[in-house]
Every structure is written in structure tokens, then in C-alpha cells.
N, C-alpha and C positions, 0 to 999 in steps of 0.2 A: 132646236138643233143643239146637240151636246157638243162642246168644244173639246179640244185636246188640252188637258189640264195636267201639269207636271210640276214636280219639285226638283226636277233634275235640269240644271242650267244648260248642261250639254245637249240634252235632248231638244231643248227649246230652240237652239240655233244650228242644229245638225245639218239642216238642208241649205244653209248659206254657202255660196260657192265663190271662188275667185272671180274677180271682175264684176261682181254685182253692184248695183246702186242701192244703198242703204239710207233710208230716211230714219233719223235717230232723233227722238224727242229730247227736249231740254232747252232751257234758257239760262246759259251758264250751267251751273250745278243744279238748278231747280228743275226737278222732273227728268233728270238724266237717268236712264235705265243702266245704272252701273253694273249690276249683277249680270245683266244680258251682255253688256260690252266685255266684261271680264270672261264670260263664257266664250264669247267670240275670239277673244285673244288666245284662250286655250285651245279653241277649235283650229286656228291657224289660217283661216281665209285671209287672202291678201289681194292686192291690186283693186282695192275697193274704191268706189265714189261714195263719199259720205255727204249727205245733206243735213245740216244742222244750223242752229242760229249762229253759233260761233265755232271757234276752232280748237276747243278744249281748254280746260283749266287745270293747272297744277300738274300732278304727276299721275293721275288715275282716270279711269274711264276713257273717254275719247282721246284725251291727251296722251294716254299710255299707248292706245292703238296707233296713234300718229308716230309716237317715239319709236315704236317697233317696226315702222316702215310699211305698215299694212295698208295705208291710205294712199292711193295714187292721186286723187283729186278731192278737194273740199269745195263744196258749194255752200256759201254761208253769207250772212249779212255783217258779221262783226269779227273779222279774223284775228284781230290783234288787241290784246289787252295785257295788263302787267303780269299775269301768270300764264300766258300762252307760249312759253319758251320752247315747248317741243315743236309747235307748228312754226314758230319764228325760225328755229334752227333748220327745220326741213326745208322751209320755203327759200331761205337764203343759200342753201346748199343746192337748190335746184332739184329737190327730191320730191316735190309735191306740187301739183297744179292748184290754182285757185280761181274760182269764179265768185266774184263779189256781187251780191244781189241786195238792193235796198230792202230793209226788213219787211215793209208792207208788200213789196213785190214778191218777196220770197214766200210769205204766207199765202198770197193770192195765187202764185203760180202752183203751189202745193194743192191749195183748195181746188183750183181749176181742174187739176188732174183727176181729183176725186169726184168732181162734179161733171166730168165729161166735156168740159169746155175746150174748144180747139185752141184758142188763143184769145188775148184781150189787149186792149189799148189802155195805157196809163200815162199820165203826165210825169210821173216820178222817173227821174233819171234823164229826161230829155235835155239835150245840150251838154251832157257830160260825157266822160270816157265810157261810162257804163252803157250808153246808147250807141256807141260806134258799131257800124255794120248792121244795125237793126232797122227794120222798116218803121217809118214814122208817118203820121197823118195829123192834119189839123182838124180838130173836131170842136165845134162851137167856139172857135176863136182861140182855142188852146192847143199847143202841139203835144202830141202823144207819141208813145213808143209801143211797138207791138211786142208783147211778151208771151212766151209759150209755156205750157204747163211743165211742171217737174214731177216725173213718175219715178216710183222706186220699185225695185224687185221685192224688198222686204222692208217693212217698217218695224222698228224697235221702239216701243213706247213704254212709259211708266205711268200706270194708273194707281188708284188707291185700293179699290176693291173691284171684284168681278163676281158675277153669278155663274152657275154651271152652264149657262147658254152663252157665255162670253160677253155679256153686257157689262160696260165699264162705267165707273165713276171715278173722277179725279179728285185730288185734294189741292185746293187753293191754287197758288201760282204754278204748282207742278203740272197743271193741266196744259199750259202754253200750246205748243205745236202738236201734241199727241193726237187730238181729235182729227185734225185735218190729214196728218200723215197716215193715220189708220185707213183712211178712205182712198189714199193715192198710191198704194203699193199692192203688188200682186198678192202678197201675203203679209199678215201682221202678227207679231208676237208681242203680247202685252206682259209686263212684269207687274205683279200686284202684290199687295200686303196680305190680302185675305181673299178667300173664295166663299161665297155663301150660296145657299140653295136658290133656285129659280123662284122669285117672289120675295126674296130677301132684300132686294133693292127696289125702292119705289120707282115704278116705271117713269114717273115724271122727272126723276133725277138722273136717269140714264143719259149719258153724254155721247158715248160711242156704242151703238147697237151691236149685238154679238155677230151679226151678219158680216161685219167687217173685221172680225177677229178669228184667226186661225188657231193660235195656240196661246195658252196662259201659263206663265211661270210664276209660282207662288214662292215668295221669299218672306218668311215670317219675320225676319229681323234684318231688313234691308240696310245697306250701308248708310243711306241718308235718313234713316229713321229718326224723327225728331222727338223732343221732349213732349210736344203736344200729342204726337201719335201715341206715345207711351201712356199719357194720361187718359187718351180716349179708350185705350185698351184695358186700363186698370178697372 
């Protein structure tokens, strides 16, 4: 199956609508699809629920989206660090909702959505504020909390390369949440550095099969292009 491949960031995010839930890859700045988020900012969609590991860094990417008031709710595991000033300001002003999820629970809730799991029990969070109002059960002598999957309307992920069937490989720590998010959304847009012909990626190296990818945005010189990537291309 041939995927929609474009070099036009606007086309890649054109069908994102107000009020949608977006799963956005990244662990801090590592693997954050900055060019896709910039295109979303230009697109203008708002009232968004964003699922990410944290709540943005500095002044760009997800942080910029929050600064502009486009995010109604953040679901994340690490909402506050030294450079999350735009989220801090919005939260203190009562302009953004926050759902904190322990990092392992966040990953598993996203993975569960992609795997078709209805819910699961975990001991993480039991006895804390994070478990208030949730169903609990003692299993093998340990108290657990019932957690539900997190599904998205659209996943925006950053991979390293794609082939023309949409199969993705990632680069080192930039992989983080991308693979599970790609399975947990109704549609997935992948930002990549390069697209190769089918067969150009070792099938054993494919992390996200193309069946989970709807559109591919090619950014030949991405914002987070590293010295190592330039050396690989030389």
C-alpha cells in the first residue's frame, strides 16, 4: 500500500480539527515532530487535548502551541521542568487542564489503545491522589488501580526514515513514544528525514509497519537535525 507522502507541512496536518485529541511523540525535545507542530500552529486548530510525555520545552514546538492557547488539556507524566514556562503560566492562569499520569502508566495506556485492550490493573499510583475515584482491586496480595486506554484522533510522530509503503525506522532516543502512538490513533502522520523505495529498509529493522501510517511529511533539513545525522548523510 502506497502512503500519502508530501513535502508540504500544511497538507500533512490539513485534516486536524478543533477539539481533537492529538498524541504527539517526544521525550522532551528528543523525537518531538517540531515541523509538524509548526504546521499545526499555522493551520490554526485549537481546543486540543494533547498527550505527550511532558508539557513543552522553551519557546518552540509544543511549548509554542500551549503559549498560543491552542491546547485545552494536557495529559502527560512530567508537566513541569525548568523551561516549561508557557505551560506553567497557562496552568496558573487556569487556562489549561492537566491530567498527570505516571510515565509507565502513560506508555501502557497508549499501548493498550493500540492493542485493543479494554483496561488494565497496575499497582503504580495506588494510594496516591492519582488513584482517586478509580476502581481498585487486590491482586496476589498487592493493591492495583484500574487504568483505561488513551486513544487519539491523530498521532504526530517523528521517525528517521520511511519507505514508500510508510514503514518507519527511528533514530536512537527519538524513538520513545512514537511507535505506540502510531498504533493508538485513528490516523498517524509521520515526519521523517528521508523516504526510500520499498525494499530500502531492512524488514527486520522496521519498527512501525506502514499499515499504521497514513501520511508522511519529508523534512530534508529538520529543526533537530544533529551533527551525527549530517555525518551519516555525508
